[in-house]
MARMAR-877464 format. One line per 10 residues: number of its first residue (from 0); for each residue z, y, x of N, C-alpha, C, CB. Coordinates in steps of 0.05 Angstrom, whole numbers, plus 5000, padded with zeros to 4 digits. Last residue first. Glycine has a CB too. Layout:
<recs>
NUM = Z:Y:X:Z:Y:X:Z:Y:X:Z:Y:X; ...
</recs>
This chain:
<recs>
187 = 2139:5297:0304:2138:5325:0310:2121:5330:0334:2166:5337:0315; 2143:5251:0250:2134:5257:0277:2134:5287:0280:2106:5246:0282; 2199:5224:0213:2176:5242:0216:2169:5247:0245:2181:5268:0201; 2226:5175:0189:2221:5181:0217:2197:5199:0220:2218:5155:0234; 2229:5160:0136:2253:5173:0148:2249:5180:0177:2277:5155:0146; 2186:5133:0120:2186:5161:0114:2210:5175:0126:2187:5164:0083; 2167:5090:0176:2179:5096:0150:2180:5125:0145:2207:5084:0148; 2142:5073:0220:2166:5088:0224:2180:5093:0198:2160:5115:0237; 2096:5048:0208:2116:5032:0223:2142:5047:0227:2104:5026:0251; 2055:5044:0150:2073:5060:0167:2093:5042:0182:2089:5080:0149
177 = 1994:5009:0155:2020:5012:0143:2038:5028:0162:2033:4985:0136; 1947:4998:0182:1949:5024:0170:1976:5029:0156:1928:5027:0150; 1944:4953:0212:1935:4951:0184:1936:4977:0169:1952:4930:0169; 1968:4968:0260:1939:4964:0259:1928:4962:0231:1931:4939:0275; 2015:5017:0235:2009:4991:0247:1978:4988:0247:2022:4967:0232; 2031:5085:0252:2021:5065:0233:2015:5039:0249:1995:5075:0219; 2045:5125:0286:2065:5117:0266:2054:5097:0246:2074:5141:0251; 2011:5136:0326:2007:5152:0302:2027:5145:0280:1979:5146:0291; 2025:5100:0365:2032:5128:0369:2029:5144:0344:2017:5140:0391; 2048:5042:0329:2028:5056:0344:2036:5085:0347:2000:5054:0329
167 = 2089:4982:0329:2084:5010:0323:2061:5021:0339:2110:5027:0328; 2101:4931:0345:2084:4934:0322:2078:4963:0315:2095:4921:0299; 2163:4948:0372:2143:4927:0368:2127:4932:0343:2157:4899:0366; 2169:5018:0387:2180:4993:0376:2157:4973:0372:2195:4998:0350; 2140:5046:0447:2143:5045:0418:2156:5019:0410:2116:5049:0405; 2164:5079:0507:2152:5056:0493:2158:5057:0463:2164:5030:0504; 2143:5144:0526:2165:5127:0516:2152:5103:0502:2184:5143:0497; 2096:5161:0547:2120:5170:0560:2144:5154:0551:2125:5199:0553; 2046:5151:0527:2060:5129:0539:2085:5137:0553:2042:5116:0559; 2021:5189:0497:2016:5190:0526:2030:5167:0541:2026:5217:0537
157 = 2043:5178:0448:2015:5173:0452:2008:5173:0482:1998:5194:0437; 2095:5197:0457:2091:5169:0452:2062:5161:0457:2099:5161:0423; 2085:5252:0462:2097:5237:0485:2093:5207:0481:2127:5243:0487; 2065:5264:0411:2049:5269:0435:2059:5253:0460:2049:5298:0441; 2107:5252:0376:2083:5235:0377:2066:5239:0401:2067:5239:0352; 2171:5249:0382:2150:5268:0391:2125:5251:0395:2158:5284:0417; 2208:5230:0327:2194:5221:0351:2173:5242:0357:2181:5193:0347; 2273:5234:0299:2246:5245:0302:2235:5234:0328:2246:5276:0302; 2315:5194:0258:2307:5205:0283:2278:5215:0283:2312:5185:0306; 2343:5173:0216:2326:5196:0210:2316:5209:0236:2340:5216:0193
147 = 2377:5132:0234:2356:5126:0214:2336:5149:0209:2369:5119:0188; 2401:5113:0287:2392:5140:0279:2370:5136:0259:2382:5157:0304; 2413:5059:0287:2433:5078:0296:2427:5106:0287:2436:5077:0326; 2371:5027:0274:2389:5034:0252:2410:5054:0261:2403:5009:0242; 2347:5014:0322:2334:5034:0305:2351:5043:0282:2307:5024:0296; 2380:4973:0340:2382:4999:0353:2369:5021:0335:2368:4999:0380; 2408:4934:0287:2385:4941:0304:2389:4969:0316:2359:4939:0289; 2475:4910:0292:2454:4923:0278:2431:4928:0297:2464:4951:0265; 2531:4866:0285:2508:4875:0300:2488:4889:0281:2494:4851:0314; 2600:4885:0272:2575:4871:0267:2552:4882:0283:2569:4873:0237
137 = 2670:4887:0255:2648:4892:0273:2623:4876:0264:2655:4884:0301; 2717:4919:0212:2710:4898:0230:2686:4906:0247:2703:4872:0215; 2726:4955:0172:2749:4947:0187:2743:4925:0207:2771:4938:0169; 2663:4983:0178:2687:4982:0162:2711:4976:0179:2685:4961:0139; 2641:4963:0237:2631:4964:0209:2655:4961:0191:2610:4941:0204; 2626:4981:0302:2647:4978:0282:2634:4982:0255:2670:5000:0287; 2571:4943:0332:2585:4968:0324:2608:4961:0306:2565:4987:0309; 2524:4919:0378:2549:4913:0363:2563:4939:0358:2567:4893:0377; 2454:4920:0373:2478:4931:0385:2502:4925:0367:2475:4962:0389; 2391:4893:0392:2413:4895:0373:2437:4906:0388:2419:4867:0359
127 = 2325:4920:0408:2351:4908:0415:2370:4910:0391:2363:4922:0440; 2279:4948:0401:2280:4922:0388:2307:4907:0394:2257:4905:0397; 2281:4995:0431:2282:4997:0402:2285:4970:0388:2257:5010:0393; 2294:5015:0483:2303:4989:0475:2303:4987:0445:2331:4982:0487; 2275:5067:0492:2271:5047:0513:2280:5019:0506:2285:5056:0537; 2285:5099:0446:2261:5103:0462:2255:5079:0480:2262:5128:0478; 2335:5082:0430:2313:5081:0411:2286:5084:0425:2316:5103:0390; 2364:5095:0475:2360:5066:0468:2337:5063:0448:2386:5054:0456; 2362:5151:0471:2351:5137:0494:2345:5108:0488:2370:5139:0518; 2389:5158:0421:2361:5168:0425:2348:5153:0448:2361:5198:0430
117 = 2438:5136:0433:2422:5123:0412:2393:5132:0414:2434:5131:0384; 2456:5172:0472:2449:5145:0480:2433:5130:0459:2475:5129:0486; 2463:5216:0437:2445:5218:0460:2436:5190:0469:2458:5234:0483; 2502:5195:0400:2476:5203:0391:2455:5205:0414:2477:5230:0378; 2535:5138:0431:2535:5165:0420:2506:5172:0412:2545:5185:0441; 2538:5068:0410:2529:5090:0428:2531:5117:0414:2500:5084:0436; 2601:5042:0386:2572:5046:0384:2564:5068:0403:2564:5052:0354; 2649:4998:0412:2641:5026:0406:2611:5027:0405:2653:5045:0427; 2706:4958:0402:2677:4959:0405:2669:4988:0398:2662:4938:0387; 2767:4971:0436:2751:4975:0412:2721:4971:0420:2755:5003:0400
107 = 2836:4962:0456:2807:4958:0461:2792:4960:0435:2801:4931:0476; 2893:5000:0475:2878:4984:0455:2849:4984:0463:2882:4996:0427; 2918:5033:0513:2912:5005:0521:2896:4989:0500:2937:4991:0526; 2925:5086:0506:2948:5069:0500:2943:5040:0505:2955:5072:0471; 2874:5107:0517:2895:5110:0537:2920:5093:0532:2904:5139:0538; 2827:5055:0497:2842:5080:0491:2864:5082:0512:2854:5079:0462; 2767:5032:0518:2796:5028:0521:2809:5055:0516:2803:5016:0549; 2708:5006:0489:2724:5030:0494:2753:5021:0498:2722:5051:0471; 2647:4975:0501:2675:4972:0497:2690:4997:0506:2687:4947:0512; 2584:4952:0476:2600:4973:0489:2629:4970:0482:2589:5001:0481
97 = 2530:4911:0482:2558:4911:0474:2572:4933:0490:2572:4883:0479; 2465:4892:0463:2482:4913:0475:2510:4910:0464:2471:4941:0469; 2404:4856:0475:2430:4859:0462:2448:4877:0478:2443:4831:0459; 2354:4862:0500:2355:4847:0474:2382:4851:0460:2350:4818:0479; 2311:4901:0538:2339:4897:0529:2338:4883:0502:2354:4925:0526; 2259:4876:0582:2268:4889:0557:2297:4882:0550:2250:4881:0534; 2260:4887:0652:2260:4867:0630:2271:4881:0605:2276:4842:0637; 2268:4918:0698:2241:4913:0688:2239:4893:0666:2224:4905:0710; 2310:4939:0727:2306:4910:0727:2279:4902:0716:2328:4897:0712; 2305:4993:0713:2300:4985:0741:2295:4955:0742:2324:4993:0759
87 = 2321:4988:0660:2294:4998:0666:2287:4990:0694:2293:5029:0662; 2374:4972:0668:2355:4954:0654:2327:4962:0660:2360:4954:0623; 2397:5017:0691:2396:4992:0707:2376:4972:0694:2424:4979:0709; 2392:5051:0647:2378:5058:0672:2375:5033:0689:2393:5080:0687; 2428:5026:0613:2400:5027:0606:2383:5033:0630:2395:5048:0584; 2477:5035:0638:2467:5008:0636:2437:5007:0630:2483:4992:0615; 2479:5091:0631:2480:5080:0658:2469:5051:0658:2509:5080:0670; 2480:5094:0576:2458:5106:0591:2456:5095:0619:2461:5136:0591; 2528:5068:0564:2503:5057:0554:2479:5068:0569:2500:5062:0524; 2566:5101:0589:2563:5074:0598:2536:5062:0589:2586:5056:0588
77 = 2545:5169:0602:2555:5148:0584:2550:5120:0596:2543:5150:0556; 2564:5218:0645:2545:5197:0641:2558:5176:0624:2535:5185:0668; 2572:5290:0643:2583:5263:0641:2560:5243:0636:2605:5261:0619; 2550:5338:0636:2544:5325:0661:2555:5297:0662:2555:5341:0685; 2572:5357:0590:2547:5343:0587:2538:5330:0614:2525:5361:0577; 2630:5375:0615:2621:5360:0592:2595:5344:0594:2619:5378:0571; 2648:5383:0673:2630:5399:0658:2616:5381:0637:2609:5413:0676; 2676:5342:0697:2691:5365:0688:2674:5384:0670:2703:5380:0711; 2654:5278:0672:2652:5301:0690:2668:5324:0679:2622:5309:0694; 2661:5207:0670:2667:5233:0659:2665:5255:0680:2695:5234:0646
67 = 2624:5155:0663:2633:5171:0685:2636:5199:0675:2613:5170:0710; 2623:5089:0638:2626:5118:0631:2637:5133:0655:2644:5122:0606; 2581:5041:0667:2609:5051:0664:2607:5081:0657:2625:5046:0690; 2541:4984:0654:2544:5012:0660:2573:5020:0654:2524:5029:0643; 2503:4925:0673:2526:4939:0663:2525:4969:0669:2552:4927:0674; 2460:4871:0655:2465:4895:0670:2489:4909:0657:2440:4914:0672; 2439:4804:0660:2458:4823:0647:2461:4847:0666:2485:4810:0641; 2382:4761:0646:2401:4775:0663:2418:4795:0647:2385:4790:0686; 2345:4741:0611:2372:4728:0612:2391:4742:0630:2368:4700:0621; 2300:4769:0603:2298:4748:0623:2325:4734:0627:2289:4760:0649
57 = 2316:4808:0566:2299:4786:0557:2297:4763:0577:2271:4796:0550; 2385:4825:0580:2356:4830:0582:2341:4805:0573:2348:4838:0610; 2443:4852:0554:2428:4827:0561:2399:4834:0560:2436:4803:0542; 2489:4899:0577:2464:4895:0563:2451:4869:0573:2444:4918:0568; 2552:4928:0570:2537:4906:0582:2512:4901:0564:2554:4880:0584; 2593:4985:0584:2572:4972:0568:2559:4949:0584:2551:4992:0558; 2655:5018:0578:2637:5002:0594:2617:4989:0575:2652:4980:0611; 2696:5075:0578:2677:5059:0564:2660:5043:0584:2659:5076:0546; 2728:5106:0611:2741:5094:0588:2722:5076:0572:2751:5115:0570; 2740:5139:0664:2724:5115:0659:2736:5099:0636:2722:5097:0685
47 = 2769:5187:0652:2747:5186:0671:2728:5163:0667:2759:5185:0700; 2812:5182:0617:2797:5207:0617:2773:5208:0636:2815:5230:0623; 2842:5134:0657:2845:5151:0634:2829:5177:0637:2874:5157:0628; 2801:5087:0684:2817:5109:0691:2818:5128:0667:2807:5125:0717; 2778:5021:0698:2789:5040:0678:2806:5062:0692:2806:5025:0657; 2757:4980:0730:2751:5008:0736:2763:5029:0718:2722:5011:0736; 2773:4928:0714:2772:4935:0743:2770:4965:0748:2748:4921:0755; 2771:4929:0659:2796:4919:0672:2797:4928:0701:2798:4889:0670; 2718:4946:0651:2740:4964:0645:2766:4955:0658:2744:4966:0615; 2692:4898:0668:2687:4924:0682:2709:4944:0676:2659:4935:0672
37 = 2713:4863:0630:2720:4859:0658:2715:4885:0674:2705:4836:0670; 2687:4882:0584:2716:4884:0586:2726:4881:0614:2730:4862:0568; 2635:4868:0597:2642:4896:0594:2672:4900:0596:2632:4906:0566; 2641:4811:0599:2632:4826:0623:2640:4856:0621:2602:4824:0627; 2656:4798:0547:2674:4792:0570:2667:4808:0595:2672:4762:0577; 2611:4817:0519:2637:4828:0513:2657:4823:0537:2649:4816:0487; 2572:4783:0540:2570:4811:0544:2597:4825:0540:2549:4824:0526; 2593:4734:0519:2592:4738:0548:2589:4768:0555:2568:4722:0560; 2584:4744:0465:2612:4742:0475:2613:4745:0505:2624:4715:0466; 2529:4741:0466:2541:4768:0462:2571:4767:0469:2538:4777:0433
27 = 2525:4686:0474:2512:4704:0493:2524:4732:0491:2482:4705:0489; 2551:4664:0429:2562:4659:0456:2550:4679:0477:2556:4631:0465; 2553:4712:0374:2545:4688:0388:2555:4687:0417:2514:4686:0387; 2599:4734:0327:2587:4741:0353:2579:4715:0367:2606:4759:0370; 2626:4717:0282:2597:4718:0281:2583:4726:0307:2589:4737:0260; 2682:4756:0293:2671:4734:0278:2641:4738:0277:2683:4732:0249; 2690:4784:0359:2687:4786:0330:2675:4761:0317:2669:4810:0323; 2736:4762:0409:2708:4765:0400:2707:4766:0369:2692:4741:0410; 2797:4802:0407:2781:4778:0413:2753:4782:0403:2794:4753:0401; 2807:4850:0375:2827:4829:0380:2813:4802:0386:2847:4826:0356
17 = 2797:4916:0376:2784:4891:0383:2805:4871:0392:2763:4896:0406; 2814:4955:0320:2822:4945:0347:2807:4919:0351:2853:4940:0349; 2770:4999:0285:2786:4975:0287:2791:4967:0316:2772:4952:0272; 2780:5071:0288:2763:5047:0290:2780:5023:0293:2743:5050:0314; 2816:5112:0286:2792:5115:0270:2773:5091:0273:2777:5140:0279; 2884:5087:0277:2861:5096:0294:2836:5098:0276:2856:5077:0317; 2923:5065:0247:2917:5092:0241:2894:5103:0258:2941:5109:0246; 2926:5012:0267:2949:5029:0268:2943:5058:0264:2963:5025:0294; 2883:4979:0261:2883:4997:0284:2906:5016:0285:2857:5013:0283; 2880:4911:0249:2891:4936:0240:2893:4955:0264:2918:4933:0227
7 = 2820:4883:0276:2849:4882:0270:2858:4909:0262:2865:4872:0296; 2761:4844:0266:2775:4868:0273:2805:4864:0267:2764:4892:0257; 2733:4800:0248:2743:4799:0275:2757:4824:0284:2721:4794:0294; 2721:4800:0195:2699:4805:0214:2708:4807:0243:2684:4830:0206; 2766:4793:0164:2746:4772:0164:2723:4776:0184:2734:4769:0136; 2819:4819:0206:2804:4817:0182:2782:4796:0184:2792:4844:0174; 2885:4811:0232:2857:4808:0235:2843:4807:0208:2850:4783:0251; 2938:4854:0246:2927:4834:0227:2897:4834:0229:2936:4841:0198
</recs>
């Protein structure tokens, strides 16, 4: 049964089943959804390649990534990280992100980035939006909303090691002196 946001009953799963494009997803993000789903259709292997991500760049191009599981846990590469690397190589800012998970039983789900990927996206695509499961449906949120209490290493930002969100300075203030990170993003 579909809900008002494009999700469907998940039969007890921890996230809604993806039953077509979510309500409110624009044509460009629907294209990302189709592309990510196509990657999984072609490359899915249970326990090895279960997530694909598609990222739209500011120049209109699309890059993809595929989850690559390793026998030694953290050596695995997430789909979002793989796609982000391709975006950095392409040299155009990321504007939108769609990740898709296929469960071994065949159900499809929109999936938000893991914490490590959320950190990377926050560093390299802070102004992008990402589609996530919201309640029993789906919706877009800003990448910076993925980790509302994330810490930034101000020394690395000041040195230009990681780009800052639009309007932010390495000190965490805008040119007017207002905080750009909010009280929830302390510097370390």
